[in-house]
Each structure stands twice: as structure tokens, then as C-alpha cells.
N, C-alpha and C positions, 0 to 999 in steps of 0.2 A: 776338417776339424772346424770349419766355419759354423757348423750347425750347433756348436756348443756354447756360442756367445750368450744365448738366452736361457741357459741352465746353470743352476747352482748345485754342487755336489756336497753331500754331508754324510759322514760316517758315524753311526751310532755304536759306540763301543760295548753297550750292554746287549744289544741284539746282534751285533756283528754284521749289520746290514749297511749297504750303501744306499743312499737316496738321491735321486735326480729330481730336482725341483724346478719347474718352469719359473722364470723370473717374476712373472705376474702373480704367482701363487706363493712367493717366498714368505711374505709376512703371515699369511694364513697358515703356512706349514707349521710354524712354531706353536700354534694353538691346536692344530689337528694334523698329525702327520699321515693320516689315512685318507687324505684327499685323493679323488680318483685320478687326478692328473699327475700325481707324484709317483714316480717309478722307484722300485726297490729291488735290490739284488745283493747276493753275497759278493759279487764281483763288480768292481767299478768298470772293468773292461767290457763286460757285457752291456752295461748301461750306455757307455760311450758308443759301442758298436750299434746298438739298437737306435740310438738317437741319430747317428750318422747315416745308417741304412735308410731311415725314414725321413731324413731331412728335418727331424724334430716335429713332424706332423703327428698330432695326437690321434687323429682318425686312423692313420696308417699304423701307428704303434698299437692301437687297440685291435686292429685287424690281425696283426702279427701275434699278439699275445692273447687273443680271444677275450679281450677286455679285462684281463686279470693283472692290470698294472698295480 
């Protein structure tokens, strides 16, 4: 779970989606939640699993998700 220290999680009740936001993109997220480094899913558990599996590395995440984060 150490990989989660640099991530902020947000649930949007209108879309029913969870967002995982890298800490360095947190302020930008509130202006544009479609940033390429922001992950989204219906399940927070899948976001946590993906971040832990890749050690939070965006290149590895993009390879696993085919760039569709």
C-alpha cells in the first residue's frame, strides 16, 4: 500500500465513478478531470490494485490499460 501515498481518490456521485489523481495533478484535476494521468473506474478496488501492481508508474499503467486511463 506504500504506492498510494502520492494519489488522491475522489468519488463523483453523479457519474458513479472513482478517480485516482496523482498528487502533482491534484489542483489541475478540479479544472479538468479528463487529464490523461487521472485514472477512473467504477471500482476503487480496481484503481488501488492497478496502482499497486505498477508501483504507481504511469508508463506501466498506460501499457496495462493500452493508454485508456
